[in-house]
N, C-alpha and C positions, 0 to 999 in steps of 0.2 A: 417550436417549445410551445406545451398547454398551458394558460393560466395556473400557477401554483407549482410547478415544477420547476426546481433548479436547471442549471446547464447540465450541471453532472449530478449524477445518482450513484452513491455507492453503498455496500452492505455486508457485513460480519458479524467476527466476534470481538466486542472490547473489552479488555479483564480489568480487574484491580492487579497493581505492579506494586510488590515490594522489595527493596535493594537497600544491603546495608550502606552506611556511612564511609567515604573514605576506600571505597572500593576492599573492602576486607572480603573475606569468606562467612556464610550466614551464623555458621557454626563457633564463631568470634566476636559476632556482633552482639553489642548489647543495646541495638536501637536499630528498626529498624525504617527505611523512609517510604513513604505512602505515594502511589501515583497508580497511573493508570496507559493503559497501551493497546495497541492493536493497528494492524497495519492498515485498514480499511479507514477507520478512523483518524489514523494519523495523516493520512494522503488528503484526507477530509479537511483538516484544519490547517494542515499547510496550501489550501485552494484557498481557503476562505482568508487568508492570511495576504495570498499574492490577488485577492481582489475577485474573485471567481466564486460565483454561486453553486451552491453545493449542498446536497441533503445526504446523509448519513443515518440509515437502521439497521435495526439489528434486535435480537432479544438481550434483555439484561434481568438480573433479579431484582425483586422491589425491594429491596436492600439498602442498607447507605452506600456500598459503592455503587449499584446500579444509579442513585441518584445522583453521587458526584460524577459520576461522567457523562449522564445527561445535562446537568448543569455546564457543565464545563463546555461540552461542546457546543452547548448553545451562547452560551458567551461568546466564544469565539467565532460567533456567527455562523454556524454549520445549522442545517436545517433538521431537525430532530421529530419532526411531528408525524414520522410516522415509525418511530423506534418503539417498543414496549419493552414495558416492565411486568414480571411476571411474578406470580405468588406461587408457580407451582417450582422455581427451579431457582437457584443460586448464579449471581455473576460469577464468572471465572475468574479463576487468582494465576496470578504469575509471579515465580520470584528468581530473579537475579542476582547472581555472584561471582568474583571473580575466583578463579580457580589456577593455582600455579601460572597465573597471567594470563589467563584465555575467559572467556568469558560461558559461565554456563546459567542454563534458565530449568526451572522446574514448573512445569505447566500442572493445575489442579484442575480443568477443565473439563473432565469428565462428567456427562449428564446436568452439564450446567444449563443455563438458559437458551444461549446460542445454539446449543447444538442440538435442540428441539425445534427449528424453524423449519417449517413445514413451505412447500408450495403455495398452501390457500392462505397461509399470510401475510402476501404478498399485497401492497397494492399496485395494482398492473396498471392502471392508469399513472399512476405519480412517474411511473418507468417511463412506459409511451411518452410524457412528457418533455422527458431531459434531450437535453443532445447528446449525453453519452453516456455509459453503464459502465462503471469500472470494476472489476471483480478482480480476485484473488485464489488464487489454488486451496490458500487456507481455510476456507470456506466449505469448499469440496470435501476436505479430510475427517470434518468434524465429524459429519455421522451420513446415515445413507439418505435421514430426511435432507438434509441440508446439499448433500450432492443432489437432490432433487427440486430443489428450490434455486441452486444455483440456472440449473438446466434451463428450469420453467423461464426466470428471470432475463436468460438470453435469448430467448422462444420469442418474447414479448418484447425485447427489444428490438430483434431481427425485422416481427412483423410490423413494427411502428416505424422503421428506418433510424431507430437511435444508433449509432455506431458504440462498437463495444473495445475496453482495451483490458488486457488480460495481462497480469502480471504471475508469473507459478507461483513464486514465492514459497518455494519447497521446503516444508518441516517436517525432517527423517523420524523427530519425536512421535508426530503424529501417525505417521503410516510409514510402509516400507515404499522402495524406488520402486517397484514390480507394480503397487497399487494406484502409485501415483503416476504412473508411466498410463497405466490404463482407463485412468477419470483425465487427465491433462491433457494430452494427444487428441483428443477429439474436440475439447473447448477451443483448442489453441484454434482448430480449424476456420471457429466464427469468430473469431477477432478481426477489426479494422489496426489494433496497434498492439502488437505483442512484445512485453518488457521484459525479456529473461536475463539475467546474470550470462555470462560465461561459463561459470562453473555448471548452473543447473542445467545450460546446452548439455553439456558433457555427459550428463547423469540422465537426462531425459532421452536422448537419442545415442546414448552409450559407444560414444567416439569422444576423442578428443582432436580429430583430426579436421581442423576448420572448413576445408571444403566439402568434407561430408556434409557436412552442417549447415554451409550455405546452402548449399544446392536441396535441402532439406528445407530452410524456410524459405527456399524462393517457390515452392511448391503454394505456400499459403499466400492466402490474397493481403496477407495484413502488412502493413509497416513494420517490421522488427527494429527493434532497438535494445542491441547487446550488449550490456552493460560488462563493465571490469575486462577488457580485452587489453590485457596490458596497461597502460596509461590511458587507454582511450575508450569511448564509447563510439560503437559502430553503428550506423542505419543503414538499411536494407531497403530501399524502394523502387520496386519493377527494374529488379536488377542493376540498381545504380548503387554504389557504395560509399558511403561517405564517411571518416574518420574524424572526431573531434574529442581534441585533447581535452584530458580532466581541468577542469579549472584548479589550480593550486589552492591549497589550506595554509594559513602560517601557522595554525599548530591544530594536533589530533588530541581529542579529549576525548570523545567516544563516539564508535562507527556506528551504536546502534540509531536507528532511525533515516541513516544515508539512502537508502533504497527509496522512501517513503517519500525522501525529501526528492530526492530526482526525481519519481513520478510524479508528485504533486506539482516541482516545478513546468515538468513536460507537460503533463495535461493542461496547465493556466497558459503556456504558451500557446497549445493547439487553440483553447478558447479567445485569444489577443487577435488570433490571425496568424499568427506565425507558422513558415513551414516547417517539418518535423526535423529539420537541421538545425534551425531555428530555436525552436523549442528544447531541443538536445541541451544547447549551450545554455539557456535557462537553466535547467535542471541541472546542470552540472555545479552554476553558483549555488543552485538551492541545495544540493545537498553536499557543495562544501564548506558551507554556512553550518549546517546542523552536525556535522563533525566536531567544531570546536567548541560546542558546550555539551553539557551531560543531562540527559534524558531521551525519552523516545521522540516528542513534541515540541519539547518547550523552548528548543532550538530554533524553531522553524521561522524563520522570517518572514517579515512584513515586504510590501512590493515596492517601497521605497527605497527600501536597502536593496534590495538584487538588482533593484533598475539603476542605482548609482553603480554598482558593480559592473552592469552592464553596458554603461557610458564610461566608464573607469573617471568618474569623477571622484576628486580629491575626499577623503575624510577628513573633516573638523572634527577633530576633538574637542577642544572647547576655546 
């Protein structure tokens, strides 16, 4: 690591978030709660709360939403020194509601500041100084220039010996599965850690035959962490397969953010010197705690809470 860079660097779009109270539909709600969310910034907050050194950057509008996002991330201990407030485009927005018992998300992110990110916007030395670069497929779906930016960030990291973790985070409201395959499958080849869900793998590799998918993953250089295989997570590491059961949740309130919590736990575990299997156990605890509260990142736990669960210490209520 170089001076001035955190252990982990990530970047992408973070949006203002609005949702009705009490899981109502938007058209029947008189009030909307304001917040924000973005896969990469969610992971960054989760990492900071677990004691990792982490930086997030991206383009936000020079508007109240962008300023709120930056101030909150900074307050959570995330380095946002390379983030940019644009006066030429707004912060993206998303609205979330429950319709017929299912989650629905409406994006207003076309022509957002983040969608205009370009390779020349990167602080390449900042990436070179990190231990790990974390990216997601969401950023590549925003625009051609974002795709080029991700590609350049990967090249910079590889040239500097910085490890790369990649979460495909398929968002089929942003592009077709055909476009996603064309872009994401080559990027997967570059990763040191690949963090897909089983449902995502079935779409990317066009098969639900686990043996076929496993053979594809065996061709990668990455350690693959496959989430959602029944009630377990599968770690595939140099031909060795390990199944880790999900950590149980006492109650499930909101599953949004569970994957980001899992990812933050896994990467934090690696930074603490854990093996991939040990890091997945930490990640499972982290993800379990996230689903027990509402919000994209608000429920992400601090390290002492996760450590207590890992050591199976009793919770002292009062």
